C-alpha positions in Angstrom: 197.3 3.8 45.4 196.9 1.1 48.0 200.3 1.8 49.4 199.5 5.5 49.6 196.3 4.8 51.4 198.1 2.5 53.8 200.6 5.2 54.6 197.8 7.7 55.2 196.1 5.2 57.6 199.4 4.8 59.5 199.8 8.5 59.8 196.2 8.8 61.2 196.9 6.1 63.8 200.1 7.8 64.8 198.4 11.2 65.2 195.6 10.0 67.4 197.1 6.9 69.1 200.8 7.7 69.5 200.7 8.3 73.3 200.4 11.4 75.4 203.0 13.4 73.5 201.4 12.7 70.2 198.0 13.6 71.6 199.3 16.9 73.0 200.8 17.6 69.6 197.5 16.8 67.9 195.4 18.9 70.3 197.7 22.0 70.1 198.0 21.8 66.3 194.3 21.5 66.0 193.8 24.5 68.2 196.3 26.6 66.3 194.8 25.7 62.9 191.3 26.1 64.2 191.9 29.6 65.5 193.6 30.6 62.3 190.7 29.2 60.1 188.1 30.9 62.2 189.8 34.3 62.0 190.3 33.9 58.3 186.7 32.9 57.6 185.5 35.9 59.6 187.9 38.2 57.6 186.6 36.8 54.3 183.0 37.7 55.4 183.7 41.4 55.8 182.8 42.2 52.2 179.3 40.6 52.3 178.7 42.2 55.7 179.4 45.7 54.4 177.4 45.1 51.2 174.3 43.9 53.1 174.6 46.9 55.4 174.8 49.3 52.5 171.7 47.8 51.0 169.7 48.5 54.2 171.4 51.8 54.8 170.2 53.2 51.4 166.8 51.6 51.5 165.0 54.8 52.2 166.5 57.4 49.9 163.8 60.1 49.5 162.5 61.4 46.1 162.2 65.1 46.4 160.8 65.9 43.0 157.0 66.0 42.8 155.4 62.9 41.3 152.0 63.2 39.5 149.2 61.7 41.5 151.3 61.2 44.6 150.6 63.1 47.8 153.8 64.0 49.7 155.0 62.7 53.0 156.6 65.2 55.3 159.2 63.8 57.7 161.7 64.9 60.3 164.7 62.9 61.4 166.1 63.4 64.9 167.7 61.4 67.6 167.7 61.1 71.4 169.4 59.0 74.0 168.2 56.7 76.8 170.9 55.5 79.2 173.7 56.0 76.7 171.8 54.2 73.9 171.1 56.4 70.9 167.6 56.2 69.5 166.7 57.3 66.0 163.3 59.0 65.7 161.6 59.8 62.5 158.3 61.8 62.5 156.0 61.2 59.5 153.0 63.2 58.3 150.8 62.1 55.5 149.0 64.5 53.1 146.8 62.0 51.4 146.0 58.3 50.7 148.8 58.1 48.2 151.5 59.5 50.5 154.6 57.2 50.2 155.6 54.9 53.0 159.2 54.2 54.0 160.6 50.8 53.4 160.2 48.5 56.4 156.7 49.6 57.6 153.4 48.6 56.0 151.8 52.0 56.3 152.3 55.5 57.8 151.6 55.6 61.5 148.7 57.7 62.9 149.3 60.6 65.3 149.0 58.3 68.3 150.9 55.4 66.8 154.5 54.3 66.2 156.4 51.6 64.5 159.5 50.5 66.3 162.6 48.3 65.7 163.0 45.1 67.8 165.8 46.8 69.8 163.5 49.8 70.5 160.7 47.5 71.5 163.0 46.0 74.2 163.9 49.4 75.4 160.3 50.5 75.7 159.8 47.8 78.4 161.3 50.4 80.7 158.6 52.6 82.1 160.9 55.7 82.1 161.3 55.5 78.3 157.7 54.5 77.8 156.8 57.8 79.4 158.6 59.6 76.7 157.0 57.5 73.9 153.4 57.0 75.0 152.2 56.2 71.5 150.6 52.8 70.7 153.0 50.4 69.1 151.4 49.6 65.7 154.1 47.1 64.6 157.7 46.2 64.3 159.9 47.6 61.5 161.1 45.0 59.1 164.8 44.3 58.9 164.8 45.7 55.3 164.5 49.1 56.8 166.9 48.7 59.8 170.6 48.8 59.0 171.7 47.1 62.3 169.8 44.5 64.3 170.6 46.4 67.6 169.7 49.8 66.3 166.9 51.5 68.2 164.6 53.2 65.7 161.1 54.5 65.9 158.7 55.9 63.2 156.1 58.3 64.9 153.0 59.8 63.4 152.6 63.6 63.4 150.1 66.1 62.1 151.8 69.4 62.9 155.2 69.3 61.2 156.1 72.8 60.0 155.4 73.5 56.3 158.8 75.2 55.9 162.1 73.5 56.6 163.1 73.7 60.2 166.0 71.5 61.3 165.7 68.2 59.5 162.1 68.6 58.1 161.9 67.4 54.5 159.1 66.6 52.0 159.3 63.3 50.0 157.3 62.0 47.1 158.7 58.5 47.4 161.3 56.2 49.1 163.5 54.0 47.1 166.7 51.9 47.2 169.5 54.3 46.5 173.1 53.9 45.5 175.7 54.3 48.2 179.5 54.2 48.1 181.0 54.4 51.5 184.5 55.8 51.8 186.3 55.1 55.1 188.6 57.6 56.4 192.2 56.7 55.4 193.3 56.7 59.1 190.5 54.4 60.1 191.1 52.1 57.2 194.8 52.0 57.8 194.3 51.4 61.5 192.0 48.4 60.8 194.4 47.0 58.2 197.4 47.4 60.5 195.6 45.9 63.5 194.1 42.9 61.6 197.5 42.0 60.1 199.2 42.5 63.5 196.8 39.9 64.9 196.8 37.5 62.0 200.6 37.2 61.5 201.3 35.9 65.1 198.4 33.4 64.6 200.0 32.3 61.4 203.3 31.8 63.2 201.6 29.8 65.9 199.9 27.7 63.2 203.3 26.9 61.6 205.0 26.3 64.9 202.2 24.0 66.2 202.7 21.6 63.3 206.3 21.1 64.5 205.5 20.3 68.1 206.9 17.0 69.4 209.3 16.8 66.5 211.8 14.5 68.3 209.1 12.1 69.3 207.8 12.0 65.8 211.2 11.4 64.4 211.7 8.4 66.7 208.5 6.9 65.6 209.4 7.4 61.9 212.8 5.7 62.6 211.0 2.7 64.1 208.9 2.5 60.9 212.2 2.5 58.9 213.3 -0.4 61.0 210.1 -2.2 60.2 210.8 -1.8 56.5 209.4 1.5 55.4 211.3 3.6 52.9 212.4 7.2 53.2 209.6 8.5 50.9 207.1 6.4 52.7 207.9 7.8 56.1 207.7 11.3 54.7 204.2 10.5 53.4 203.3 9.2 56.8 204.5 12.4 58.4 202.4 14.4 55.9 199.4 12.2 56.7 199.9 12.9 60.4 199.9 16.6 59.8 196.8 16.3 57.6 194.9 14.8 60.5 195.6 17.9 62.6 194.7 20.1 59.7 191.4 18.3 59.2 190.5 18.5 62.8 191.6 22.2 62.8 189.4 22.9 59.9 186.4 21.3 61.7 187.2 23.2 64.9 187.7 26.5 62.9 184.4 26.0 61.1 182.6 25.3 64.4 184.1 28.4 66.0 183.1 30.5 63.0 179.5 29.2 63.1 179.4 29.8 66.9 180.8 33.3 66.5 178.4 33.9 63.6 175.4 33.2 65.9 176.9 35.2 68.8 177.8 38.2 66.6 174.1 39.2 66.2 174.0 40.3 69.8 177.3 42.3 69.8 177.6 46.0 69.1 180.9 47.4 68.0 181.4 51.1 67.3 177.7 51.5 67.8 177.0 49.1 64.9 175.9 45.5 64.8 175.4 42.9 62.1 172.8 40.3 61.3 174.1 36.8 61.7 172.8 35.9 58.2 175.0 38.6 56.7 178.2 36.8 57.9 178.8 34.7 54.9 182.4 34.2 53.6 183.1 34.9 49.9 183.0 31.5 48.4 186.4 31.6 46.7 188.1 33.0 49.8 186.5 30.2 51.9 187.8 27.6 49.5 191.2 29.2 49.7 191.2 29.1 53.5 190.0 25.4 53.5 192.8 24.4 51.1 195.5 26.5 52.6 195.3 24.9 56.1 196.2 21.4 55.0 198.8 22.6 52.5 200.5 24.8 55.0 200.5 22.0 57.6 202.0 19.5 55.2 204.6 22.0 54.0 205.6 22.9 57.6 206.0 19.2 58.4 208.1 18.4 55.3 210.1 21.6 55.8 211.0 20.5 59.3 212.4 17.2 57.9 214.6 18.9 55.3 217.8 18.5 57.3 216.8 15.2 59.0 218.0 11.8 57.9 215.7 9.1 59.3 217.5 5.7 59.5 216.3 2.4 60.9 218.6 2.7 63.9 218.1 6.4 64.7 217.7 9.9 63.5 220.6 12.0 62.2 220.4 15.8 61.8 222.8 17.7 59.7 224.3 19.7 62.5 226.9 21.6 60.5 226.2 25.3 61.2 224.5 27.0 58.3 225.5 30.6 57.5 222.2 32.3 57.1 222.0 34.7 54.3 220.8 38.3 55.0 220.0 39.3 51.4 216.5 37.8 51.1 215.6 38.9 54.6 216.4 42.5 54.0 214.8 42.3 50.6 211.5 41.3 52.3 211.6 44.3 54.5 212.7 46.6 51.7 209.8 45.5 49.4 207.4 46.2 52.3 208.9 49.7 52.8 208.6 50.4 49.0 205.0 49.3 48.9 204.1 51.5 51.8 205.9 54.5 50.2 204.3 54.0 46.8 200.8 52.6 47.5 199.8 52.8 43.9 200.1 56.6 43.5 197.5 59.3 44.1 194.8 57.8 41.8 194.4 54.7 44.0 194.0 56.3 47.4 191.4 54.5 49.5 190.6 52.0 46.8 190.8 48.2 47.2 194.1 48.2 45.3 195.4 50.8 47.8 194.2 48.5 50.7 195.9 45.4 49.1 199.2 47.3 48.6 199.2 48.7 52.2 198.2 45.3 53.6 201.0 43.6 51.7 203.6 46.1 52.8 202.6 45.8 56.4 202.6 42.0 56.2 206.1 41.9 54.6 207.4 44.2 57.3 206.0 42.1 60.2 207.1 38.8 58.6 210.5 40.4 58.3 210.8 40.2 62.1 210.8 36.4 62.4 212.9 36.2 59.2 215.5 38.6 60.4 215.6 37.4 64.0 217.5 34.1 63.4 220.2 35.9 61.5 220.6 38.5 64.3 220.8 35.8 67.0 223.3 33.8 65.0 225.6 36.7 64.4 225.3 37.9 68.0 226.1 34.6 69.7 228.9 33.7 67.3 231.4 36.0 69.0 230.2 35.6 72.6 232.8 34.1 75.0 233.2 33.7 78.8 230.7 34.3 81.6 229.0 32.2 84.2 228.4 28.5 83.7 224.7 28.9 82.9 225.5 31.7 80.4 228.2 29.6 78.7 225.8 26.6 78.4 223.1 28.8 76.9 225.5 30.5 74.5 227.0 27.2 73.4 223.5 25.8 72.7 222.5 28.9 70.7 225.8 28.6 68.7 224.9 25.1 67.8 221.2 25.8 67.1 219.8 29.3 67.3 217.0 28.7 64.9 214.8 26.8 67.3 215.0 29.4 70.0 214.3 32.2 67.4 211.3 30.4 66.2 210.0 29.9 69.7 210.1 33.7 70.5 209.2 35.0 67.0 205.4 35.1 67.9 206.0 37.3 70.9 208.3 39.6 69.0 205.9 40.0 66.1 203.1 41.0 68.6 205.5 43.5 70.1 206.4 45.0 66.7 202.7 45.3 65.7 201.7 46.8 69.0 204.4 49.5 68.7 203.1 50.4 65.3 199.5 50.4 66.5 200.0 52.7 69.4 202.1 55.1 67.3 199.4 55.1 64.7 196.8 56.0 67.3 198.9 58.7 68.8 199.7 60.3 65.4 196.0 60.9 64.9 195.1 64.4 66.2 191.6 63.2 66.9 192.9 60.8 69.6 195.4 63.2 71.1 193.0 66.1 71.6 189.8 64.9 73.2 189.5 68.3 74.7 188.6 69.5 71.2 185.1 68.0 71.6 182.1 70.3 71.4 181.9 70.5 75.2 184.5 70.7 77.9 182.5 72.1 80.8 182.8 71.0 84.4 179.8 68.7 84.5 177.0 67.2 82.5 174.8 69.8 80.9 171.6 69.4 78.8 171.3 71.7 75.9 167.6 72.1 75.0 166.5 73.6 71.7 162.8 74.3 71.4 160.5 75.8 68.8 159.7 79.4 69.9 155.9 78.7 70.4 156.5 76.0 73.0 159.2 77.9 74.9 156.8 78.7 77.8 155.9 75.0 78.1 159.6 74.1 78.2 160.1 76.6 81.1 157.1 75.1 83.0 158.4 71.5 82.4 161.9 72.3 83.6 160.6 74.2 86.6 158.4 71.3 87.6 161.1 68.6 87.2 163.0 67.8 90.5 165.7 66.2 88.5 166.7 69.6 87.0 168.3 71.3 90.0 169.2 74.3 87.9 168.2 75.6 84.4 168.2 78.8 82.4 167.0 80.1 79.1 170.1 80.9 76.9 169.5 83.7 74.4 172.2 84.0 71.8 172.3 87.6 70.5 174.5 90.0 68.6 175.5 93.2 70.3 176.0 95.8 67.5 178.3 98.8 68.1 179.2 101.2 65.2 182.0 99.5 63.4 182.0 96.4 65.6 179.6 93.4 66.3 180.0 91.0 69.2 178.5 87.7 68.0 178.1 84.6 70.1 177.0 86.7 73.1 174.8 84.7 75.5 172.3 85.9 78.1 172.0 83.4 80.9 171.2 83.0 84.6 174.1 82.8 87.0 172.7 79.5 88.3 174.3 77.6 85.4 177.3 79.8 84.6 179.8 77.8 86.7 178.8 74.5 85.0 178.6 75.8 81.5 181.6 78.3 81.4 183.7 77.2 84.4 183.4 80.7 85.9 182.5 80.6 89.6 182.3 84.3 90.4 179.1 85.1 88.6 176.9 87.9 90.0 173.5 88.5 88.6 173.3 91.8 86.9 177.0 91.9 85.8 178.5 91.6 82.3 181.7 89.6 81.6 184.1 89.7 78.7 187.2 87.7 77.8 190.6 89.2 78.2 191.7 90.8 75.0 188.1 91.4 73.7 187.6 94.9 72.3 184.8 96.4 74.4 185.0 99.9 73.0 181.5 101.3 73.0 180.3 99.1 75.9 181.0 101.7 78.6 178.4 102.0 81.3 175.4 104.1 80.2 176.0 103.6 76.5 173.0 102.6 74.3 173.6 99.9 71.7 171.5 97.7 69.4 170.9 94.1 70.3 169.3 91.7 67.9 168.7 88.0 67.5 168.5 85.9 64.3 166.5 82.9 63.2 167.8 79.8 61.5 168.1 81.6 58.2 170.2 84.3 59.9 167.7 87.0 59.3 167.2 89.6 62.0 163.8 88.9 63.6 164.0 90.8 66.9 165.8 94.0 67.8 166.0 96.1 71.0 167.9 99.2 72.2 169.9 98.3 75.3 171.7 100.6 77.7 174.8 99.0 79.3 173.8 99.0 83.0 177.2 98.3 84.6 180.9 98.3 83.7 182.1 95.3 81.7 184.4 93.0 83.8 187.3 91.0 82.4 187.2 87.3 83.3 188.6 84.1 81.9 186.1 81.3 81.0 187.4 77.8 81.6 185.0 76.1 79.2 183.6 76.7 75.8 180.3 76.2 74.0 179.8 75.2 70.3 183.5 75.4 69.4 183.6 79.1 70.2 184.0 81.3 73.3 181.1 83.7 73.6 182.3 87.3 72.9 180.3 88.4 75.9 178.5 86.8 78.8 175.5 88.9 80.0 173.6 87.8 83.1 169.8 87.8 83.0 169.3 90.8 85.3 171.6 92.9 83.1 169.4 92.3 80.1 166.0 91.0 81.3 164.3 91.7 77.9 166.8 89.9 75.7 165.4 89.4 72.2 164.4 85.9 71.2 164.2 84.2 67.9 160.7 83.1 66.7 161.7 79.6 65.5 164.3 78.4 68.1 164.9 79.1 71.8 167.8 77.6 73.7 167.9 76.4 77.3 170.5 74.9 79.6 169.6 72.4 82.3 171.7 70.8 84.9 170.7 67.2 86.0 170.8 66.6 89.7 173.9 64.5 90.2 172.4 62.9 93.3 169.2 61.8 91.5 168.9 58.4 89.7 168.3 58.7 85.9 168.1 62.5 86.2 169.0 63.1 82.6 166.3 60.6 81.3 163.7 62.1 83.7 164.3 65.6 82.3 163.9 64.1 78.7 160.7 62.4 79.8 159.3 65.7 81.2 159.9 67.3 77.8 158.8 64.2 75.8 155.1 65.3 75.3 156.4 68.2 73.2 157.6 65.7 70.6 159.6 67.0 67.6 159.3 70.6 68.8 162.0 70.0 71.5 165.5 68.5 71.0 167.7 67.6 73.9 171.5 67.1 73.6 173.7 65.9 76.4 177.0 67.6 76.8 179.5 66.4 79.4 183.1 66.8 80.2 184.0 63.4 78.7 181.9 64.0 75.6 183.6 62.7 72.4 182.8 63.1 68.8 181.7 60.1 66.7 185.1 59.7 65.1 186.8 59.9 68.5 184.5 57.2 69.8 185.2 55.1 66.7 189.0 55.4 67.2 188.7 54.6 70.8 186.5 51.5 70.1 189.0 50.4 67.4 191.9 50.9 69.8 190.2 48.9 72.5 189.4 46.0 70.1 192.9 46.0 68.7 194.5 46.1 72.2 192.3 43.1 73.2 193.4 41.4 70.0 197.0 42.1 70.8 196.6 40.7 74.3 195.0 37.6 72.9 197.8 37.1 70.3 200.4 37.7 73.1 198.8 35.0 75.2 198.7 32.7 72.1 202.4 33.4 71.5 203.0 32.6 75.1 201.3 29.3 74.8 203.4 28.5 71.8 206.5 29.6 73.6 205.6 27.3 76.6 204.8 24.3 74.5 207.9 24.5 72.3 210.1 25.2 75.4 208.7 22.1 77.0 209.3 20.1 73.8 212.8 21.5 73.7 213.5 20.1 77.2 212.1 16.7 76.2 214.3 16.6 73.0 217.4 17.2 75.1 216.5 15.2 78.2 219.5 12.9 77.8 222.1 15.7 77.5 220.4 17.5 80.4 220.5 14.3 82.5 224.2 13.9 81.7 224.9 17.4 82.9 223.0 16.7 86.1 224.8 13.4 86.6 228.1 15.2 86.1 227.4 17.5 89.1 225.8 20.5 87.4 223.1 21.9 89.8 219.6 22.0 88.5 219.6 25.8 89.2 222.4 26.3 86.7 220.6 24.3 84.1 217.4 26.2 84.7 219.2 29.5 84.4 220.8 28.3 81.1 217.4 27.5 79.7 216.2 31.0 80.8 219.2 32.6 79.0 218.3 30.5 75.9 215.0 32.2 75.8 215.9 35.6 77.2 218.8 36.3 74.8 216.6 35.8 71.6 213.8 37.8 73.3 216.2 40.6 74.1 217.5 40.7 70.5 214.0 40.3 69.2 212.9 43.3 71.2 215.6 45.4 69.4 214.4 44.1 66.0 210.8 44.6 67.0 211.4 48.2 68.1 213.3 48.9 64.9 210.6 47.4 62.6 207.8 48.9 64.7 209.2 52.4 64.6 209.8 52.0 60.8 206.2 50.9 60.3 205.0 53.7 62.5 206.8 56.3 60.5 205.5 54.9 57.2 201.9 54.7 58.4 202.1 58.2 59.8 203.2 59.7 56.5 200.3 57.9 54.8 197.8 59.9 56.8 200.1 63.0 57.0 200.4 62.8 60.7 203.4 63.2 63.0 205.4 60.2 64.3 204.6 60.1 68.0 206.0 57.2 70.1 204.9 56.5 73.6 208.1 55.2 75.0 206.4 54.4 78.3 203.9 52.1 76.5 206.8 50.6 74.6 208.6 50.0 77.9 205.5 48.4 79.4 205.1 46.1 76.3 208.8 45.2 76.5 208.4 44.5 80.2 205.4 42.3 79.4 207.5 40.3 77.0 210.2 39.9 79.6 207.6 38.8 82.2 206.3 36.3 79.7 209.8 34.8 79.4 210.1 34.6 83.1 206.7 33.0 83.5 207.4 30.4 80.8 210.8 29.6 82.4 209.1 29.1 85.8 206.4 26.8 84.2 209.1 24.7 82.6 210.9 23.9 85.9 208.8 20.8 86.7 209.6 19.4 83.3 213.3 20.2 83.8 213.3 18.3 87.1 211.8 15.3 85.3 214.3 15.5 82.5 217.4 15.7 84.7 216.6 12.5 86.7 219.1 9.7 86.3 216.4 7.5 84.8 216.6 9.7 81.7 220.0 8.2 81.0 218.5 4.8 80.4 218.2 3.6 76.8 217.3 0.6 74.8 
């Protein structure tokens, strides 16, 4: 035991006191292990985060059945926006002292009171929003009733909620913790799995590579220990101890980064959601696995690097006999990954945790197949290469002697490329990403759609007319024009002032009637009398008039659409001045002044005193559905992660390339002393990196396209490859090779000096 402890102590001293090279190895290994540990600890916290969110999300499940002795609480849930921040608003009306109270507030608010979340309280510091919510703040909603710490939520008191259901009006006899099982869309789940693995695998490769930095320097130190009397097993224990020091420091760094990120996470919003820092707690057995795996992996990598090295007292001998790499197990790894992605556990396991594990395993095996297959491809390719320039021959000969080192150096970059190809194909295969024009609005500019209770429609008109921020507005009556044997639904009666913005039609003349090409307008000839009616929210006819068509109907094409449907007819206000209205809801369009500051929010503020009786929705040309915004957010996050891992792979590439030069400084000095120009040697080093990168790109494209095809069939989408993006990614990899080669030139000049020929 004393001997083992002594060996560990020597390893520690060599790790932290072995000179600049050893210190650089220690720092880079610590950073690599620390980043991997931090990412893995965060990944192991996803389950507790989602569980805690589900508890709060289901905290206010209403009880609809009457309860003896309990007066009901009527409530209406709606939402609004303030400077692109969505605000949840719930109106509450009590019917007695026993009316139930939602979880998170101590009592029901009065008619002039409100309870707000901390995020909402911060927003209310702005006078413009305070104008919309003038109620007195009675308190702050407890976190038990707020799913996200950054969610803006307000509970407002009311005394005039409608007795019958209108919109989201409901009656509850209690609020309780409900059961909730969230099923994520298969495309979203697959995208997250694919992106996470595509980020983690290069980090893992960097971790393994960082433990092998400065291998030649370490071997020389171990040889000196052999000369001092250490045995072969003893020097291997010392090498293991040296790796353990980096692993321990990496664990400490990773834990610190995780704790720092945990505190910062509370102020970050992703996909419109945020998390409480206290929810970010790793599953204990996963945390233990992460803590144990880092030192085990570091020791394994260090010992694996010594498998072909004989450390003697007078030097180090490496078994340099070329090893014919076997292809069977490399192809088997890829084949198993393909089979797992094809099978996925069958139909009964779709979107379950088993399905996720199988998909994640399949993706991981395919991506790990890239660094596994690349050395074999490089070896087989360079084996038959002959001739060429001097720099080319030097590079090829070096690769023929040892292609594994160069392959390991570029494997991180290649894996990032393969993962990025699969990610972009996965994104493009989703119709929701490819067809943003399929949103509920694709008009020419921002338009506010206002829905008001019929009794306050005159007040809405007065508010819009008195608001300078609304440079145009119109009541929009949706009616049905009934002709014997034919009904034109989705017909709207509006003013010409907003037609261009809403429908993209610029030739509007008040008093005219417009119809789409191909629309059957039989019975709508000038002078014909037809029935026109409007319906309420229950689709019951509530208002009917007889209307004489005043002018001939004109055929025009509308460039925009409303509510997923083109209106059958567009009737200007002067052509139907007495259009029938519904009694419960009246619609309006308002155009914010593009030259006014906060025009949209000022219009909302003007309508704010009407409370729940008015709802305002913003529709703009770039409007996206929630799922589209979610996909875009995920894409942005994953692309940022890909850039980060590409930079990480570039750092690994640079460090290992510099170490490669240091290991070969004597042969490089001999070449320089023999008359070989430094430019030729520099180009040979460039070829030594560029050739494996080029072959790696071929492997990465093949694996990436295969992975894209497999993931596309999982979500029943087409395989769409953006070759321009693939070309840009390939160009980025090539630029990284060139950049690394340029950064190694100062080290090359130092290595080719005649002083490098000196030895002791």
